[in-house]
Wavefront OBJ file of the C-alpha trace (Angstrom):
o trace
v 0.129 0.138 0.059
v 0.941 3.317 -0.956
v 1.036 6.164 1.084
v 0.701 10.207 0.435
v -0.200 13.690 1.633
v -3.231 15.701 0.313
v -2.173 18.991 -1.497
v -5.520 20.076 -2.323
v -9.089 19.152 -3.605
v -9.237 18.692 -7.315
v -11.810 18.130 -9.907
v -14.012 15.788 -7.633
v -11.021 14.347 -6.160
v -7.798 14.972 -4.417
v -4.364 16.084 -5.631
v -2.040 13.711 -3.567
v 1.877 13.555 -3.539
v 3.240 10.241 -2.760
v 7.088 10.480 -1.159
v 7.703 6.985 -2.008
v 6.893 7.351 -5.783
v 8.028 11.255 -6.005
v 4.903 11.693 -7.974
v 1.668 13.848 -7.767
v -1.737 11.796 -8.084
v -4.894 12.595 -9.083
v -7.000 10.365 -6.634
v -10.888 9.897 -6.187
v -12.247 8.783 -2.816
v -13.639 5.030 -2.493
v -17.252 4.782 -1.706
v -17.054 3.191 0.987
v -15.286 6.434 2.752
v -17.794 8.490 1.547
v -20.640 6.321 2.945
v -18.925 6.560 6.440
v -18.752 10.434 6.259
v -14.788 10.554 6.272
v -13.353 14.014 5.628
v -10.358 14.606 3.659
v -8.482 18.103 3.926
v -5.176 19.282 2.886
v -2.126 17.734 4.803
v -3.978 14.516 5.674
v -2.223 11.386 5.158
v -3.773 8.980 3.232
v -3.183 5.031 2.067
v -3.516 4.662 -1.897
v -4.237 1.820 -3.853
v -4.758 0.981 -7.704
v -1.966 3.468 -8.782
v -1.036 3.826 -11.966
v 2.003 6.120 -12.900
v 2.208 8.205 -16.189
v 5.233 7.429 -18.824
v 7.897 9.891 -17.112
v 6.627 8.671 -13.544
v 5.741 12.187 -12.409
v 1.854 12.046 -12.370
v -0.558 9.200 -12.392
v -3.590 8.191 -10.755
v -4.789 6.327 -7.541
v -7.587 5.588 -5.306
v -8.153 6.768 -1.588
v -8.465 3.546 0.440
v -8.190 5.013 3.856
v -7.176 8.368 5.949
v -4.901 7.852 8.719
v -4.864 9.105 11.746
v -4.643 12.936 12.309
v -1.992 14.524 14.555
v -4.120 17.954 14.584
v -6.279 20.043 12.668
v -6.818 23.754 11.550
v -10.066 24.560 11.007
v -9.717 27.895 9.078
v -8.793 26.849 6.641
v -9.114 23.167 7.471
v -5.735 21.911 7.084
v -4.212 18.725 8.853
v -0.948 17.328 10.285
v 0.337 20.682 10.851
v 3.982 21.294 12.486
v 4.199 25.026 12.725
v 2.204 28.283 12.178
v 4.011 31.345 10.909
v 2.109 34.745 11.405
v 3.447 37.050 8.973
v 2.541 40.746 9.597
v 4.070 43.710 7.445
v 6.351 46.408 9.327
v 5.030 48.873 6.900
v 2.323 49.216 4.233
v 0.076 48.361 6.084
v 1.731 49.326 9.216
v 2.576 46.592 11.901
v -0.749 45.922 14.209
v 0.695 44.545 17.966
v -3.083 44.022 18.584
v -3.631 41.843 15.606
v -0.715 39.836 15.970
v -1.487 39.041 19.639
v -5.065 38.153 18.810
v -3.464 35.699 15.956
v -1.094 34.280 18.561
v -3.856 33.551 21.340
v -6.066 31.929 18.616
v -3.555 29.870 17.331
v -2.459 28.699 20.673
v -6.043 27.553 21.651
v -6.338 25.970 17.930
v -3.170 24.388 17.958
v -1.399 24.223 21.457
v 1.371 21.557 20.861
v 2.425 23.564 17.329
v 5.470 25.627 16.901
v 4.266 29.522 16.419
v 6.693 32.095 15.355
v 6.726 35.695 13.897
v 7.766 36.520 10.383
v 7.591 40.359 9.656
v 7.594 41.191 6.075
v 8.814 44.363 4.191
v 11.774 44.966 6.500
v 13.156 46.881 3.450
v 10.922 49.536 4.471
v 11.841 49.741 8.168
v 15.230 50.830 10.226
v 17.330 48.601 12.206
v 15.793 50.112 15.072
v 12.053 49.414 14.503
v 13.407 45.920 13.684
v 15.078 45.451 16.887
v 12.228 46.896 18.935
v 9.524 44.154 17.717
v 12.340 41.326 17.975
v 12.685 42.379 21.516
v 9.184 42.592 22.355
v 8.336 38.791 20.944
v 11.278 37.220 21.846
v 11.351 37.997 25.366
v 7.889 36.507 25.245
v 9.354 33.049 23.952
v 8.231 33.879 20.525
v 10.790 33.318 17.771
v 10.672 36.026 15.022
v 12.153 36.463 11.463
v 12.798 39.624 9.640
v 11.723 39.244 6.041
v 11.681 41.072 2.748
v 10.115 39.335 0.103
v 11.417 41.968 -2.070
v 15.117 42.178 -1.367
v 14.972 38.260 -0.248
v 16.231 39.551 3.372
v 15.529 36.712 5.726
v 14.330 34.067 3.095
v 16.918 31.689 3.628
v 16.705 31.453 7.276
v 12.906 30.848 6.589
v 13.619 28.365 4.135
v 15.876 26.388 6.895
v 12.958 26.692 9.477
v 10.440 25.415 6.940
v 12.432 22.390 5.677
v 11.223 19.123 6.546
v 8.145 20.759 8.269
v 4.594 21.042 7.240
v 3.673 24.739 7.774
v 0.784 27.379 7.691
v 1.450 30.910 6.698
v -1.311 32.930 8.310
v -1.719 36.505 9.029
v -4.560 39.487 7.866
v -4.652 39.936 4.429
v -2.252 41.767 2.338
v 1.147 41.506 4.200
v 2.652 39.506 1.460
v 2.052 35.839 2.089
v 1.859 34.889 -1.663
v 4.982 37.063 -2.305
v 7.047 35.314 0.053
v 5.715 31.861 -1.277
v 6.724 32.982 -4.869
v 9.944 33.685 -3.625
v 10.505 30.323 -1.744
v 9.493 28.595 -4.825
v 9.224 30.710 -7.973
v 7.402 27.932 -10.013
v 4.427 28.686 -8.263
v 3.449 31.660 -9.861
v 0.642 32.902 -7.318
v -1.325 35.953 -7.979
v -0.207 38.766 -6.062
v -2.738 41.822 -6.351
v -1.613 45.389 -5.226
v -3.698 48.355 -4.080
v -2.616 51.187 -6.418
v -3.334 54.155 -3.786
v -2.440 52.149 -0.396
v 0.693 50.345 -1.664
v -0.676 47.344 0.414
v -1.327 43.793 -1.227
v -5.098 42.807 -1.481
v -6.236 39.416 -0.556
v -6.277 36.550 -3.245
v -6.011 33.374 -1.360
v -9.409 31.692 -1.494
v -8.766 27.794 -0.942
v -6.562 25.946 1.249
v -3.351 24.087 -1.067
v -0.030 22.996 0.361
v 3.151 23.623 -1.614
v 6.444 22.177 -1.870
v 9.119 24.486 -0.575
v 12.370 22.807 -2.045
v 15.239 22.572 0.474
v 18.721 24.154 -0.467
v 21.366 22.094 -2.542
v 23.152 19.907 -0.219
v 21.025 20.252 2.744
v 20.516 17.077 4.949
v 17.031 17.893 5.473
v 14.340 17.221 3.062
v 11.746 19.639 1.549
v 9.080 21.320 3.362
v 5.246 21.777 2.600
v 3.736 25.177 3.211
v 0.179 25.962 2.964
v -1.396 29.911 2.544
v -4.305 30.987 4.765
v -7.090 33.794 4.029
v -7.113 36.187 6.955
v -9.221 36.001 10.051
v -12.204 38.082 10.905
v -12.561 39.029 14.609
v -15.679 36.879 15.076
v -13.712 34.058 13.784
v -11.190 34.303 16.576
v -11.348 32.039 19.486
v -11.610 33.847 23.039
v -10.457 31.799 25.999
v -12.356 32.360 29.556
v -11.183 35.787 30.825
v -9.071 34.085 33.423
v -7.400 31.914 31.197
v -5.857 34.843 29.055
v -2.760 35.587 31.036
v -1.344 32.130 30.457
v -1.641 32.773 26.656
v 0.847 35.530 27.277
v 4.301 34.052 28.571
v 5.425 37.084 29.961
v 2.600 37.543 32.194
v 2.355 33.960 32.811
v 5.257 33.911 34.869
v 4.105 36.823 37.325
v 0.565 35.410 37.232
v 1.832 32.141 39.158
v 2.281 34.413 41.964
v -1.020 36.351 42.369
v -3.268 35.989 45.783
v -6.451 34.779 43.847
v -6.357 32.086 40.937
v -9.029 33.997 39.121
v -7.074 37.527 39.055
v -7.876 39.417 35.794
v -4.508 41.408 36.504
v -6.554 44.772 35.610
v -6.870 46.464 38.660
v -7.164 43.893 41.734
v -5.063 44.890 45.146
v -1.889 42.924 45.384
v -1.722 41.471 42.055
v 1.816 40.397 41.223
v 1.389 41.000 37.425
v 0.349 44.760 38.335
v 3.373 44.778 40.685
v 5.909 44.113 37.927
v 3.816 45.618 35.053
v 6.890 47.961 33.959
v 8.925 44.915 32.910
v 6.099 43.800 30.299
v 6.202 45.438 27.110
v 3.471 48.061 26.941
v 1.761 46.784 23.672
v 1.690 43.524 24.950
v 0.010 44.306 28.215
v -1.818 46.516 26.291
v -3.456 43.825 24.097
v -3.843 41.592 26.843
v -6.049 43.981 28.613
v -8.317 44.132 25.006
v -8.285 40.742 24.599
v -9.417 40.023 28.245
v -12.454 42.675 27.490
v -13.456 40.385 24.456
v -13.194 37.497 26.393
v -15.774 38.939 28.786
v -18.294 40.060 26.243
v -17.943 36.836 24.802
v -18.810 34.951 27.877
v -21.652 37.260 28.357
v -23.168 36.514 24.984
v -22.781 32.886 25.389
v -24.390 32.888 28.895
v -27.396 35.090 27.554
v -27.792 33.241 24.413
v -27.718 29.774 26.082
v -30.057 31.033 29.076
v -32.465 32.480 26.818
v -36.108 30.381 26.793
v -38.951 30.845 24.351
v -42.073 31.464 26.409
v -43.926 29.136 24.140
v -42.057 26.361 24.673
v -42.074 25.878 28.649
v -44.675 25.040 30.861
v -44.734 25.568 34.622
v -45.440 23.177 37.216
v -45.878 22.578 40.911
v -47.966 26.255 41.435
v -48.769 29.229 39.443
v -46.095 31.009 37.071
v -44.004 32.826 39.487
v -44.063 30.059 42.264
v -43.842 27.237 39.745
v -40.732 25.468 38.084
v -40.216 26.510 34.473
v -39.532 23.255 32.561
v -38.895 22.918 28.748
v -42.060 21.401 26.676
v -41.105 18.443 24.552
v -41.670 18.775 20.656
v -44.382 16.822 19.331
v -41.721 14.236 17.835
v -41.138 13.273 21.417
v -44.164 13.737 23.178
v -46.135 10.839 24.235
v -49.675 11.128 22.798
v -52.443 11.722 25.752
v -54.725 8.957 26.427
v -57.534 11.269 25.761
v -56.420 11.781 22.267
v -55.645 7.919 21.545
v -59.508 7.018 22.757
v -60.957 9.884 20.424
v -58.744 8.575 17.562
v -60.098 4.793 18.456
v -63.605 5.966 18.597
v -63.305 7.554 15.117
v -61.696 4.657 13.423
v -64.737 2.399 15.211
v -67.395 4.796 13.484
v -65.415 4.460 10.165
v -65.200 0.968 10.333
v -69.088 0.512 11.180
v -69.768 3.190 8.276
v -67.875 1.099 5.914
v -69.505 -1.963 7.025
v -73.349 -0.239 6.322
v -72.174 0.659 2.985
v -71.262 -3.034 2.021
v -74.732 -4.451 2.958
l 1 2 3 4 5 6 7 8 9 10 11 12 13 14 15 16 17 18 19 20 21 22 23 24 25 26 27 28 29 30 31 32 33 34 35 36 37 38 39 40 41 42 43 44 45 46 47 48 49 50 51 52 53 54 55 56 57 58 59 60 61 62 63 64 65 66 67 68 69 70 71 72 73 74 75 76 77 78 79 80 81 82 83 84 85 86 87 88 89 90 91 92 93 94 95 96 97 98 99 100 101 102 103 104 105 106 107 108 109 110 111 112 113 114 115 116 117 118 119 120 121 122 123 124 125 126 127 128 129 130 131 132 133 134 135 136 137 138 139 140 141 142 143 144 145 146 147 148 149 150 151 152 153 154 155 156 157 158 159 160 161 162 163 164 165 166 167 168 169 170 171 172 173 174 175 176 177 178 179 180 181 182 183 184 185 186 187 188 189 190 191 192 193 194 195 196 197 198 199 200 201 202 203 204 205 206 207 208 209 210 211 212 213 214 215 216 217 218 219 220 221 222 223 224 225 226 227 228 229 230 231 232 233 234 235 236 237 238 239 240 241 242 243 244 245 246 247 248 249 250 251 252 253 254 255 256 257 258 259 260 261 262 263 264 265 266 267 268 269 270 271 272 273 274 275 276 277 278 279 280 281 282 283 284 285 286 287 288 289 290 291 292 293 294 295 296 297 298 299 300 301 302 303 304 305 306 307 308 309 310 311 312 313 314 315 316 317 318 319 320 321 322 323 324 325 326 327 328 329 330 331 332 333 334 335 336 337 338 339 340 341 342 343 344 345 346 347 348 349 350 351 352 353 354 355 356 357 358 359 360 361 362 363 364
């Protein structure tokens, strides 16, 4: 049995790359998997059967016979078995947004907690060394690796290529920061569409589907090529929020002080004897501001969930044990789950008997 990695959905089936054959195969899914409702996404490892190669051995066809167990699954877009996530931000055009970068970090740490996450700052040819150094100090002190890039000049691209080698990676970040341009530099054969807004001089979003692209390794490099996927940007309502008291644990520079707080549910905003507030000058200002904003968003999200989960339609409840105000409200069963009343059953039986008697009179 040959195994392979799904690259993308294609023409009613999937494009699958087999490392064993070093070939790309067009593969429909076996009917049994469809009946079982087995989902298959880019990045999934699959078993292949009925393999047929073309004369040049580079392409061919096969049938997906089974999907192997997943290591993890990213849900926007769906990409399986991710080794690391690269958050791309531009330092200028558009301007670096620390709150947006921190939102991405929190979201991805919740979505893929065991996956490496690091920050790539693109368009560094437009920045000074002092600006780059300041960002590096902020994120590396928080335990996140940072790579300064320029898809235009090639700055940092070899460092990124080494990081990608042998891994399955995901590029994510807001629209227009140059993710597709970075991929074109890593693999010039891709020719991905890149669009630029003429007035704002920022990239426009052009990625619409999930697909894995191969990143060739350097010549003589011991580690094999890597695979990387581009993703569309997230809107605010698509980002995951933890419980308010859990936000601090997504910020390592806060977490080291939060462990010594007097109360386990301390939000580190205005509480007395808060150990984080006592050391707040040792936390980068932008990171603490991001923390405060994300805590507020998490509180709003929790309130919304509580209100929507407790809302009860007045027509869908009944009161037992007393008058409304003293009785207990319990949800009514839908007709689908309600047992028929005895009165209704007797009435239906009576109607049936009458109809049967009428039929007998007609026959006579």
